[in-house]
N, CA, C, O and CB atoms as a CASP TS submission, in Angstrom:
PFRMAT TS
TARGET T0000
AUTHOR 0000-0000-0000
METHOD Language model
MODEL 1
PARENT N/A
ATOM      1  N   MET     1     244.327-231.724 162.904  1.00  0.00           N
ATOM      2  CA  MET     1     245.145-230.658 163.134  1.00  0.00           C
ATOM      3  C   MET     1     245.548-230.517 164.692  1.00  0.00           C
ATOM      4  O   MET     1     244.851-230.344 165.692  1.00  0.00           O
ATOM      5  CB  MET     1     244.444-229.439 162.605  1.00  0.00           C
ATOM      6  N   SER     2     247.155-230.681 164.483  1.00  0.00           N
ATOM      7  CA  SER     2     247.180-231.013 166.384  1.00  0.00           C
ATOM      8  C   SER     2     246.723-229.633 166.860  1.00  0.00           C
ATOM      9  O   SER     2     246.376-228.683 166.158  1.00  0.00           O
ATOM     10  CB  SER     2     249.063-231.434 167.274  1.00  0.00           C
ATOM     11  N   LYS     3     246.792-229.715 168.236  1.00  0.00           N
ATOM     12  CA  LYS     3     246.552-228.307 169.094  1.00  0.00           C
ATOM     13  C   LYS     3     247.650-227.017 168.600  1.00  0.00           C
ATOM     14  O   LYS     3     247.522-225.886 168.133  1.00  0.00           O
ATOM     15  CB  LYS     3     246.871-228.685 170.931  1.00  0.00           C
ATOM     16  N   THR     4     248.516-227.702 168.907  1.00  0.00           N
ATOM     17  CA  THR     4     249.636-226.752 168.725  1.00  0.00           C
ATOM     18  C   THR     4     249.490-225.816 167.486  1.00  0.00           C
ATOM     19  O   THR     4     249.552-224.597 167.323  1.00  0.00           O
ATOM     20  CB  THR     4     250.937-227.543 168.599  1.00  0.00           C
ATOM     21  N   SER     5     249.310-226.700 166.825  1.00  0.00           N
ATOM     22  CA  SER     5     249.255-226.150 165.416  1.00  0.00           C
ATOM     23  C   SER     5     247.385-225.010 165.128  1.00  0.00           C
ATOM     24  O   SER     5     247.265-223.947 164.518  1.00  0.00           O
ATOM     25  CB  SER     5     249.391-227.979 164.208  1.00  0.00           C
ATOM     26  N   GLN     6     246.441-225.717 165.749  1.00  0.00           N
ATOM     27  CA  GLN     6     245.445-224.931 165.955  1.00  0.00           C
ATOM     28  C   GLN     6     245.674-223.909 166.999  1.00  0.00           C
ATOM     29  O   GLN     6     244.735-223.113 166.981  1.00  0.00           O
ATOM     30  CB  GLN     6     244.401-225.670 166.206  1.00  0.00           C
ATOM     31  N   LEU     7     246.569-223.611 167.921  1.00  0.00           N
ATOM     32  CA  LEU     7     247.060-222.368 168.669  1.00  0.00           C
ATOM     33  C   LEU     7     247.768-221.033 168.217  1.00  0.00           C
ATOM     34  O   LEU     7     247.580-219.821 168.327  1.00  0.00           O
ATOM     35  CB  LEU     7     247.866-222.823 169.469  1.00  0.00           C
ATOM     36  N   TYR     8     249.126-222.313 167.376  1.00  0.00           N
ATOM     37  CA  TYR     8     249.623-221.222 166.353  1.00  0.00           C
ATOM     38  C   TYR     8     248.851-220.226 165.599  1.00  0.00           C
ATOM     39  O   TYR     8     248.858-219.000 165.704  1.00  0.00           O
ATOM     40  CB  TYR     8     250.208-221.819 165.399  1.00  0.00           C
ATOM     41  N   ARG     9     248.049-221.154 164.661  1.00  0.00           N
ATOM     42  CA  ARG     9     247.056-220.155 163.594  1.00  0.00           C
ATOM     43  C   ARG     9     245.991-219.531 164.266  1.00  0.00           C
ATOM     44  O   ARG     9     245.661-218.590 163.543  1.00  0.00           O
ATOM     45  CB  ARG     9     246.289-220.975 162.366  1.00  0.00           C
ATOM     46  N   ARG    10     245.295-219.556 165.243  1.00  0.00           N
ATOM     47  CA  ARG    10     244.806-218.668 165.794  1.00  0.00           C
ATOM     48  C   ARG    10     245.362-217.578 166.979  1.00  0.00           C
ATOM     49  O   ARG    10     244.675-216.788 167.626  1.00  0.00           O
ATOM     50  CB  ARG    10     243.965-219.269 166.065  1.00  0.00           C
ATOM     51  N   LEU    11     246.959-217.813 167.055  1.00  0.00           N
ATOM     52  CA  LEU    11     247.648-216.591 167.518  1.00  0.00           C
ATOM     53  C   LEU    11     248.122-215.717 166.223  1.00  0.00           C
ATOM     54  O   LEU    11     247.955-214.498 166.193  1.00  0.00           O
ATOM     55  CB  LEU    11     248.941-217.019 168.468  1.00  0.00           C
ATOM     56  N   ASP    12     248.620-216.314 165.349  1.00  0.00           N
ATOM     57  CA  ASP    12     249.098-215.775 164.012  1.00  0.00           C
ATOM     58  C   ASP    12     248.199-214.613 163.536  1.00  0.00           C
ATOM     59  O   ASP    12     248.402-213.432 163.255  1.00  0.00           O
ATOM     60  CB  ASP    12     249.099-216.930 162.904  1.00  0.00           C
ATOM     61  N   GLU    13     246.893-215.599 163.564  1.00  0.00           N
ATOM     62  CA  GLU    13     245.784-214.427 162.692  1.00  0.00           C
ATOM     63  C   GLU    13     245.464-213.421 163.825  1.00  0.00           C
ATOM     64  O   GLU    13     245.389-212.261 163.418  1.00  0.00           O
ATOM     65  CB  GLU    13     244.043-215.200 162.016  1.00  0.00           C
ATOM     66  N   TRP    14     245.268-213.584 165.080  1.00  0.00           N
ATOM     67  CA  TRP    14     244.997-212.736 166.238  1.00  0.00           C
ATOM     68  C   TRP    14     246.388-211.314 166.140  1.00  0.00           C
ATOM     69  O   TRP    14     246.228-210.156 166.526  1.00  0.00           O
ATOM     70  CB  TRP    14     245.100-213.946 167.859  1.00  0.00           C
ATOM     71  N   MET    15     247.557-211.854 165.568  1.00  0.00           N
ATOM     72  CA  MET    15     248.410-211.080 165.553  1.00  0.00           C
ATOM     73  C   MET    15     248.433-209.827 164.160  1.00  0.00           C
ATOM     74  O   MET    15     248.859-208.672 164.134  1.00  0.00           O
ATOM     75  CB  MET    15     249.499-212.011 165.686  1.00  0.00           C
ATOM     76  N   ARG    16     247.904-210.514 163.317  1.00  0.00           N
ATOM     77  CA  ARG    16     248.059-209.959 161.771  1.00  0.00           C
ATOM     78  C   ARG    16     246.519-209.369 162.039  1.00  0.00           C
ATOM     79  O   ARG    16     245.893-209.478 160.985  1.00  0.00           O
ATOM     80  CB  ARG    16     248.361-211.326 160.196  1.00  0.00           C
ATOM     81  N   ASN    17     245.921-208.942 162.806  1.00  0.00           N
ATOM     82  CA  ASN    17     244.842-208.221 162.705  1.00  0.00           C
ATOM     83  C   ASN    17     245.018-207.059 163.549  1.00  0.00           C
ATOM     84  O   ASN    17     244.493-206.025 163.135  1.00  0.00           O
ATOM     85  CB  ASN    17     243.711-208.960 162.997  1.00  0.00           C
ATOM     86  N   LEU    18     245.667-207.009 164.683  1.00  0.00           N
ATOM     87  CA  LEU    18     245.937-205.570 165.432  1.00  0.00           C
ATOM     88  C   LEU    18     246.551-205.043 164.179  1.00  0.00           C
ATOM     89  O   LEU    18     247.027-205.484 163.133  1.00  0.00           O
ATOM     90  CB  LEU    18     247.040-205.503 166.967  1.00  0.00           C
ATOM     91  N   SER    19     246.263-203.595 164.913  1.00  0.00           N
ATOM     92  CA  SER    19     246.528-202.283 164.116  1.00  0.00           C
ATOM     93  C   SER    19     248.177-202.077 164.124  1.00  0.00           C
ATOM     94  O   SER    19     249.008-202.641 164.837  1.00  0.00           O
ATOM     95  CB  SER    19     245.685-200.883 164.889  1.00  0.00           C
ATOM     96  N   ARG    20     248.342-201.219 163.236  1.00  0.00           N
ATOM     97  CA  ARG    20     249.604-200.923 163.222  1.00  0.00           C
ATOM     98  C   ARG    20     250.398-200.421 164.769  1.00  0.00           C
ATOM     99  O   ARG    20     251.476-200.796 165.230  1.00  0.00           O
ATOM    100  CB  ARG    20     249.622-199.882 162.145  1.00  0.00           C
ATOM    101  N   VAL    21     249.572-199.614 165.222  1.00  0.00           N
ATOM    102  CA  VAL    21     250.108-199.030 166.825  1.00  0.00           C
ATOM    103  C   VAL    21     250.633-200.510 167.975  1.00  0.00           C
ATOM    104  O   VAL    21     251.705-200.873 168.460  1.00  0.00           O
ATOM    105  CB  VAL    21     248.354-198.029 167.756  1.00  0.00           C
ATOM    106  N   GLU    22     248.957-201.102 168.031  1.00  0.00           N
ATOM    107  CA  GLU    22     248.551-202.034 168.940  1.00  0.00           C
ATOM    108  C   GLU    22     249.750-203.199 168.191  1.00  0.00           C
ATOM    109  O   GLU    22     249.858-204.051 169.073  1.00  0.00           O
ATOM    110  CB  GLU    22     246.647-202.391 168.935  1.00  0.00           C
ATOM    111  N   PHE    23     250.590-203.588 167.124  1.00  0.00           N
ATOM    112  CA  PHE    23     251.041-204.521 166.741  1.00  0.00           C
ATOM    113  C   PHE    23     252.671-204.218 167.634  1.00  0.00           C
ATOM    114  O   PHE    23     253.043-204.849 168.623  1.00  0.00           O
ATOM    115  CB  PHE    23     250.834-204.615 165.076  1.00  0.00           C
ATOM    116  N   ALA    24     253.471-203.034 166.912  1.00  0.00           N
ATOM    117  CA  ALA    24     254.558-202.272 167.625  1.00  0.00           C
ATOM    118  C   ALA    24     254.112-202.330 168.871  1.00  0.00           C
ATOM    119  O   ALA    24     254.706-203.154 169.566  1.00  0.00           O
ATOM    120  CB  ALA    24     254.840-200.833 167.195  1.00  0.00           C
ATOM    121  N   SER    25     253.258-201.726 169.390  1.00  0.00           N
ATOM    122  CA  SER    25     253.744-201.463 171.217  1.00  0.00           C
ATOM    123  C   SER    25     253.377-203.484 171.691  1.00  0.00           C
ATOM    124  O   SER    25     253.933-203.828 172.734  1.00  0.00           O
ATOM    125  CB  SER    25     251.994-199.696 172.516  1.00  0.00           C
ATOM    126  N   LEU    26     252.855-204.183 171.238  1.00  0.00           N
ATOM    127  CA  LEU    26     252.731-205.132 171.772  1.00  0.00           C
ATOM    128  C   LEU    26     254.505-205.957 171.507  1.00  0.00           C
ATOM    129  O   LEU    26     255.036-206.590 172.419  1.00  0.00           O
ATOM    130  CB  LEU    26     251.298-205.758 171.178  1.00  0.00           C
ATOM    131  N   ALA    27     254.967-205.827 170.552  1.00  0.00           N
ATOM    132  CA  ALA    27     256.656-205.837 169.965  1.00  0.00           C
ATOM    133  C   ALA    27     257.340-205.361 171.044  1.00  0.00           C
ATOM    134  O   ALA    27     258.081-206.083 171.710  1.00  0.00           O
ATOM    135  CB  ALA    27     257.089-204.805 168.575  1.00  0.00           C
ATOM    136  N   GLY    28     257.121-203.984 171.317  1.00  0.00           N
ATOM    137  CA  GLY    28     258.160-203.055 172.125  1.00  0.00           C
ATOM    138  C   GLY    28     257.959-203.894 173.580  1.00  0.00           C
ATOM    139  O   GLY    28     259.031-203.967 174.182  1.00  0.00           O
ATOM    140  N   LEU    29     256.944-204.480 174.214  1.00  0.00           N
ATOM    141  CA  LEU    29     256.256-204.303 175.083  1.00  0.00           C
ATOM    142  C   LEU    29     257.168-205.969 175.287  1.00  0.00           C
ATOM    143  O   LEU    29     257.803-206.135 176.329  1.00  0.00           O
ATOM    144  CB  LEU    29     254.506-203.847 174.892  1.00  0.00           C
ATOM    145  N   THR    30     257.139-207.101 174.209  1.00  0.00           N
ATOM    146  CA  THR    30     257.527-208.211 174.843  1.00  0.00           C
ATOM    147  C   THR    30     258.782-208.259 174.720  1.00  0.00           C
ATOM    148  O   THR    30     259.374-209.079 175.422  1.00  0.00           O
ATOM    149  CB  THR    30     256.973-209.306 174.469  1.00  0.00           C
ATOM    150  N   SER    31     259.632-207.316 173.707  1.00  0.00           N
ATOM    151  CA  SER    31     261.237-207.229 173.771  1.00  0.00           C
ATOM    152  C   SER    31     261.553-206.477 175.420  1.00  0.00           C
ATOM    153  O   SER    31     262.380-206.888 176.233  1.00  0.00           O
ATOM    154  CB  SER    31     261.923-206.055 172.227  1.00  0.00           C
ATOM    155  N   THR    32     260.799-205.506 175.555  1.00  0.00           N
ATOM    156  CA  THR    32     261.598-205.130 177.216  1.00  0.00           C
ATOM    157  C   THR    32     261.494-206.180 178.194  1.00  0.00           C
ATOM    158  O   THR    32     262.388-206.378 179.017  1.00  0.00           O
ATOM    159  CB  THR    32     260.877-203.792 178.097  1.00  0.00           C
ATOM    160  N   VAL    33     260.114-207.072 178.118  1.00  0.00           N
ATOM    161  CA  VAL    33     260.054-208.022 179.141  1.00  0.00           C
ATOM    162  C   VAL    33     261.201-208.919 178.983  1.00  0.00           C
ATOM    163  O   VAL    33     261.940-209.230 179.917  1.00  0.00           O
ATOM    164  CB  VAL    33     258.777-208.756 179.140  1.00  0.00           C
ATOM    165  N   ALA    34     261.356-209.402 177.552  1.00  0.00           N
ATOM    166  CA  ALA    34     262.193-210.719 177.329  1.00  0.00           C
ATOM    167  C   ALA    34     263.662-209.877 177.947  1.00  0.00           C
ATOM    168  O   ALA    34     264.008-210.283 179.057  1.00  0.00           O
ATOM    169  CB  ALA    34     262.240-211.429 175.331  1.00  0.00           C
ATOM    170  N   VAL    35     264.557-208.737 177.323  1.00  0.00           N
ATOM    171  CA  VAL    35     265.185-208.022 177.801  1.00  0.00           C
ATOM    172  C   VAL    35     265.417-207.827 179.595  1.00  0.00           C
ATOM    173  O   VAL    35     266.538-207.692 180.085  1.00  0.00           O
ATOM    174  CB  VAL    35     264.723-207.129 177.128  1.00  0.00           C
ATOM    175  N   LEU    36     264.498-207.840 180.183  1.00  0.00           N
ATOM    176  CA  LEU    36     264.516-207.682 182.018  1.00  0.00           C
ATOM    177  C   LEU    36     264.704-208.613 182.198  1.00  0.00           C
ATOM    178  O   LEU    36     265.784-208.509 182.780  1.00  0.00           O
ATOM    179  CB  LEU    36     263.412-207.288 182.991  1.00  0.00           C
ATOM    180  N   ILE    37     264.406-210.009 182.150  1.00  0.00           N
ATOM    181  CA  ILE    37     264.059-211.099 182.407  1.00  0.00           C
ATOM    182  C   ILE    37     265.553-211.945 181.400  1.00  0.00           C
ATOM    183  O   ILE    37     265.912-213.098 181.637  1.00  0.00           O
ATOM    184  CB  ILE    37     262.287-211.280 181.978  1.00  0.00           C
ATOM    185  N   VAL    38     266.055-211.259 180.571  1.00  0.00           N
ATOM    186  CA  VAL    38     267.779-212.214 180.554  1.00  0.00           C
ATOM    187  C   VAL    38     268.769-211.262 181.422  1.00  0.00           C
ATOM    188  O   VAL    38     269.840-211.602 181.924  1.00  0.00           O
ATOM    189  CB  VAL    38     268.698-212.389 178.567  1.00  0.00           C
ATOM    190  N   GLY    39     268.178-210.051 181.473  1.00  0.00           N
ATOM    191  CA  GLY    39     269.437-209.273 182.387  1.00  0.00           C
ATOM    192  C   GLY    39     269.668-209.680 183.495  1.00  0.00           C
ATOM    193  O   GLY    39     270.769-210.002 183.942  1.00  0.00           O
ATOM    194  N   ALA    40     267.962-209.710 184.386  1.00  0.00           N
ATOM    195  CA  ALA    40     268.274-209.947 185.706  1.00  0.00           C
ATOM    196  C   ALA    40     268.697-211.787 185.928  1.00  0.00           C
ATOM    197  O   ALA    40     269.056-212.160 187.045  1.00  0.00           O
ATOM    198  CB  ALA    40     266.837-209.372 186.611  1.00  0.00           C
ATOM    199  N   LEU    41     268.619-212.597 184.994  1.00  0.00           N
ATOM    200  CA  LEU    41     268.981-214.093 184.974  1.00  0.00           C
ATOM    201  C   LEU    41     270.601-213.518 185.093  1.00  0.00           C
ATOM    202  O   LEU    41     271.120-213.547 186.209  1.00  0.00           O
ATOM    203  CB  LEU    41     268.409-215.209 183.366  1.00  0.00           C
ATOM    204  N   PHE    42     271.354-213.017 183.972  1.00  0.00           N
ATOM    205  CA  PHE    42     272.713-212.864 183.715  1.00  0.00           C
ATOM    206  C   PHE    42     272.958-211.575 184.336  1.00  0.00           C
ATOM    207  O   PHE    42     273.509-210.738 183.621  1.00  0.00           O
ATOM    208  CB  PHE    42     273.103-212.945 182.234  1.00  0.00           C
ATOM    209  N   GLY    43     272.664-211.253 185.506  1.00  0.00           N
ATOM    210  CA  GLY    43     272.737-209.508 186.244  1.00  0.00           C
ATOM    211  C   GLY    43     273.578-209.021 185.905  1.00  0.00           C
ATOM    212  O   GLY    43     274.607-209.195 186.558  1.00  0.00           O
ATOM    213  N   GLY    44     273.625-208.164 184.737  1.00  0.00           N
ATOM    214  CA  GLY    44     273.945-207.146 184.157  1.00  0.00           C
ATOM    215  C   GLY    44     273.678-205.797 184.918  1.00  0.00           C
ATOM    216  O   GLY    44     273.103-205.896 186.002  1.00  0.00           O
ATOM    217  N   GLU    45     274.070-204.413 184.421  1.00  0.00           N
ATOM    218  CA  GLU    45     274.005-203.172 185.001  1.00  0.00           C
ATOM    219  C   GLU    45     273.260-202.375 184.320  1.00  0.00           C
ATOM    220  O   GLU    45     273.203-202.425 183.091  1.00  0.00           O
ATOM    221  CB  GLU    45     275.132-202.620 185.190  1.00  0.00           C
ATOM    222  N   LEU    46     272.601-201.543 185.042  1.00  0.00           N
ATOM    223  CA  LEU    46     271.278-200.681 184.227  1.00  0.00           C
ATOM    224  C   LEU    46     270.343-201.337 183.376  1.00  0.00           C
ATOM    225  O   LEU    46     269.941-200.722 182.388  1.00  0.00           O
ATOM    226  CB  LEU    46     271.771-199.624 183.250  1.00  0.00           C
ATOM    227  N   VAL    47     269.870-202.677 183.643  1.00  0.00           N
ATOM    228  CA  VAL    47     269.221-203.618 182.658  1.00  0.00           C
ATOM    229  C   VAL    47     267.880-203.079 182.700  1.00  0.00           C
ATOM    230  O   VAL    47     267.169-203.401 181.747  1.00  0.00           O
ATOM    231  CB  VAL    47     269.291-205.230 183.015  1.00  0.00           C
ATOM    232  N   THR    48     267.230-202.132 183.821  1.00  0.00           N
ATOM    233  CA  THR    48     266.377-201.393 183.733  1.00  0.00           C
ATOM    234  C   THR    48     266.461-200.418 182.195  1.00  0.00           C
ATOM    235  O   THR    48     265.656-200.557 181.275  1.00  0.00           O
ATOM    236  CB  THR    48     266.460-200.732 185.036  1.00  0.00           C
ATOM    237  N   VAL    49     267.152-199.835 182.195  1.00  0.00           N
ATOM    238  CA  VAL    49     267.370-198.526 180.947  1.00  0.00           C
ATOM    239  C   VAL    49     267.613-199.604 179.593  1.00  0.00           C
ATOM    240  O   VAL    49     266.977-199.266 178.595  1.00  0.00           O
ATOM    241  CB  VAL    49     269.180-197.195 181.292  1.00  0.00           C
ATOM    242  N   GLN    50     268.405-200.781 179.460  1.00  0.00           N
ATOM    243  CA  GLN    50     269.058-201.555 178.092  1.00  0.00           C
ATOM    244  C   GLN    50     266.975-201.926 177.896  1.00  0.00           C
ATOM    245  O   GLN    50     266.473-201.554 176.836  1.00  0.00           O
ATOM    246  CB  GLN    50     270.762-203.529 178.502  1.00  0.00           C
ATOM    247  N   ALA    51     266.086-202.583 178.909  1.00  0.00           N
ATOM    248  CA  ALA    51     264.972-202.984 178.142  1.00  0.00           C
ATOM    249  C   ALA    51     264.238-202.099 177.901  1.00  0.00           C
ATOM    250  O   ALA    51     263.369-202.321 177.058  1.00  0.00           O
ATOM    251  CB  ALA    51     264.284-203.862 178.583  1.00  0.00           C
ATOM    252  N   VAL    52     264.307-200.666 178.590  1.00  0.00           N
ATOM    253  CA  VAL    52     263.498-199.839 177.824  1.00  0.00           C
ATOM    254  C   VAL    52     263.902-199.035 177.013  1.00  0.00           C
ATOM    255  O   VAL    52     263.060-198.217 176.642  1.00  0.00           O
ATOM    256  CB  VAL    52     262.851-199.240 178.401  1.00  0.00           C
ATOM    257  N   THR    53     264.916-198.956 176.579  1.00  0.00           N
ATOM    258  CA  THR    53     265.510-198.292 175.231  1.00  0.00           C
ATOM    259  C   THR    53     265.423-199.671 174.388  1.00  0.00           C
ATOM    260  O   THR    53     265.307-199.376 173.199  1.00  0.00           O
ATOM    261  CB  THR    53     267.303-197.531 175.365  1.00  0.00           C
ATOM    262  N   MET    54     265.435-200.747 174.537  1.00  0.00           N
ATOM    263  CA  MET    54     265.023-202.000 173.383  1.00  0.00           C
ATOM    264  C   MET    54     263.846-202.240 172.976  1.00  0.00           C
ATOM    265  O   MET    54     263.518-202.714 171.888  1.00  0.00           O
ATOM    266  CB  MET    54     265.289-203.276 173.750  1.00  0.00           C
ATOM    267  N   GLY    55     262.902-201.777 174.215  1.00  0.00           N
ATOM    268  CA  GLY    55     261.486-202.153 173.836  1.00  0.00           C
ATOM    269  C   GLY    55     260.834-200.635 172.870  1.00  0.00           C
ATOM    270  O   GLY    55     259.875-200.683 172.099  1.00  0.00           O
ATOM    271  N   LEU    56     261.584-199.497 173.160  1.00  0.00           N
ATOM    272  CA  LEU    56     260.822-198.188 172.514  1.00  0.00           C
ATOM    273  C   LEU    56     261.597-198.485 171.002  1.00  0.00           C
ATOM    274  O   LEU    56     261.004-198.131 169.983  1.00  0.00           O
ATOM    275  CB  LEU    56     261.236-196.320 173.423  1.00  0.00           C
ATOM    276  N   THR    57     262.448-198.904 170.935  1.00  0.00           N
ATOM    277  CA  THR    57     263.506-199.118 169.638  1.00  0.00           C
ATOM    278  C   THR    57     262.740-200.048 168.786  1.00  0.00           C
ATOM    279  O   THR    57     262.568-199.850 167.584  1.00  0.00           O
ATOM    280  CB  THR    57     265.119-199.841 170.030  1.00  0.00           C
ATOM    281  N   ILE    58     262.303-201.026 169.407  1.00  0.00           N
ATOM    282  CA  ILE    58     261.570-202.123 168.817  1.00  0.00           C
ATOM    283  C   ILE    58     260.250-201.395 167.791  1.00  0.00           C
ATOM    284  O   ILE    58     259.915-201.372 166.607  1.00  0.00           O
ATOM    285  CB  ILE    58     260.960-203.156 170.193  1.00  0.00           C
ATOM    286  N   ALA    59     259.686-200.720 169.442  1.00  0.00           N
ATOM    287  CA  ALA    59     257.979-200.178 168.788  1.00  0.00           C
ATOM    288  C   ALA    59     258.525-199.446 167.927  1.00  0.00           C
ATOM    289  O   ALA    59     258.067-199.912 166.884  1.00  0.00           O
ATOM    290  CB  ALA    59     256.708-199.201 169.782  1.00  0.00           C
ATOM    291  N   VAL    60     259.526-198.201 167.505  1.00  0.00           N
ATOM    292  CA  VAL    60     259.141-197.117 166.439  1.00  0.00           C
ATOM    293  C   VAL    60     259.805-197.910 165.416  1.00  0.00           C
ATOM    294  O   VAL    60     259.275-197.629 164.341  1.00  0.00           O
ATOM    295  CB  VAL    60     259.702-195.431 166.628  1.00  0.00           C
ATOM    296  N   VAL    61     260.704-198.755 165.267  1.00  0.00           N
ATOM    297  CA  VAL    61     261.166-199.772 163.537  1.00  0.00           C
ATOM    298  C   VAL    61     259.767-200.664 163.541  1.00  0.00           C
ATOM    299  O   VAL    61     259.517-200.772 162.341  1.00  0.00           O
ATOM    300  CB  VAL    61     263.086-201.275 163.620  1.00  0.00           C
ATOM    301  N   TYR    62     258.854-201.276 164.186  1.00  0.00           N
ATOM    302  CA  TYR    62     258.191-202.132 164.086  1.00  0.00           C
ATOM    303  C   TYR    62     256.626-201.203 163.412  1.00  0.00           C
ATOM    304  O   TYR    62     255.683-201.649 162.758  1.00  0.00           O
ATOM    305  CB  TYR    62     258.269-202.952 165.534  1.00  0.00           C
ATOM    306  N   TYR    63     256.842-200.105 163.806  1.00  0.00           N
ATOM    307  CA  TYR    63     255.613-198.903 163.597  1.00  0.00           C
ATOM    308  C   TYR    63     256.217-198.189 162.345  1.00  0.00           C
ATOM    309  O   TYR    63     255.383-197.741 161.559  1.00  0.00           O
ATOM    310  CB  TYR    63     255.378-197.635 165.089  1.00  0.00           C
ATOM    311  N   LEU    64     257.326-198.041 162.083  1.00  0.00           N
ATOM    312  CA  LEU    64     257.748-197.006 161.017  1.00  0.00           C
ATOM    313  C   LEU    64     257.386-198.428 159.590  1.00  0.00           C
ATOM    314  O   LEU    64     256.527-198.261 158.724  1.00  0.00           O
ATOM    315  CB  LEU    64     259.926-196.224 161.315  1.00  0.00           C
ATOM    316  N   PHE    65     258.067-199.413 159.668  1.00  0.00           N
ATOM    317  CA  PHE    65     258.257-200.255 158.600  1.00  0.00           C
ATOM    318  C   PHE    65     257.377-201.735 158.678  1.00  0.00           C
ATOM    319  O   PHE    65     257.684-202.845 158.244  1.00  0.00           O
ATOM    320  CB  PHE    65     259.799-200.472 158.546  1.00  0.00           C
ATOM    321  N   ASN    66     256.128-201.262 159.435  1.00  0.00           N
ATOM    322  CA  ASN    66     254.832-202.263 159.355  1.00  0.00           C
ATOM    323  C   ASN    66     255.317-203.845 158.985  1.00  0.00           C
ATOM    324  O   ASN    66     255.040-204.324 157.886  1.00  0.00           O
ATOM    325  CB  ASN    66     253.691-201.674 158.032  1.00  0.00           C
ATOM    326  N   PRO    67     256.019-204.559 159.944  1.00  0.00           N
ATOM    327  CA  PRO    67     256.259-206.080 159.480  1.00  0.00           C
ATOM    328  C   PRO    67     255.006-206.564 159.285  1.00  0.00           C
ATOM    329  O   PRO    67     254.863-207.491 158.488  1.00  0.00           O
ATOM    330  CB  PRO    67     257.031-207.048 160.499  1.00  0.00           C
ATOM    331  N   ASN    68     254.116-206.135 159.835  1.00  0.00           N
ATOM    332  CA  ASN    68     252.479-206.839 159.674  1.00  0.00           C
ATOM    333  C   ASN    68     251.823-206.708 158.514  1.00  0.00           C
ATOM    334  O   ASN    68     250.819-207.399 158.341  1.00  0.00           O
ATOM    335  CB  ASN    68     251.415-206.264 160.603  1.00  0.00           C
ATOM    336  N   GLU    69     252.196-205.935 157.647  1.00  0.00           N
ATOM    337  CA  GLU    69     251.631-205.119 156.695  1.00  0.00           C
ATOM    338  C   GLU    69     251.454-206.478 155.288  1.00  0.00           C
ATOM    339  O   GLU    69     252.351-207.264 154.983  1.00  0.00           O
ATOM    340  CB  GLU    69     252.829-203.558 156.383  1.00  0.00           C
ATOM    341  N   GLN    70     250.327-206.427 154.766  1.00  0.00           N
ATOM    342  CA  GLN    70     250.294-207.456 153.925  1.00  0.00           C
ATOM    343  C   GLN    70     249.994-206.700 152.753  1.00  0.00           C
ATOM    344  O   GLN    70     249.352-205.651 152.699  1.00  0.00           O
ATOM    345  CB  GLN    70     249.363-208.575 154.275  1.00  0.00           C
ATOM    346  N   GLU    71     250.607-207.436 151.674  1.00  0.00           N
ATOM    347  CA  GLU    71     250.349-206.765 150.275  1.00  0.00           C
ATOM    348  C   GLU    71     249.603-207.553 149.432  1.00  0.00           C
ATOM    349  O   GLU    71     249.324-207.155 148.301  1.00  0.00           O
ATOM    350  CB  GLU    71     251.578-206.439 149.527  1.00  0.00           C
TER
END
């Protein structure tokens, strides 16, 4: 097994073992940082507001619908 596959499997297992709140928080934080970086690169207005709004929205949606839940 390649190191990339091994790393992916370990990360996937770690993410699946997070609680609902932890998973939603991590998804929200990740999207906030991503929007901040893209906004800084392209120089938009109100980037901070957009990033925080996107992060909160993603966190709430992921918490409500729990995509990490195994059936």
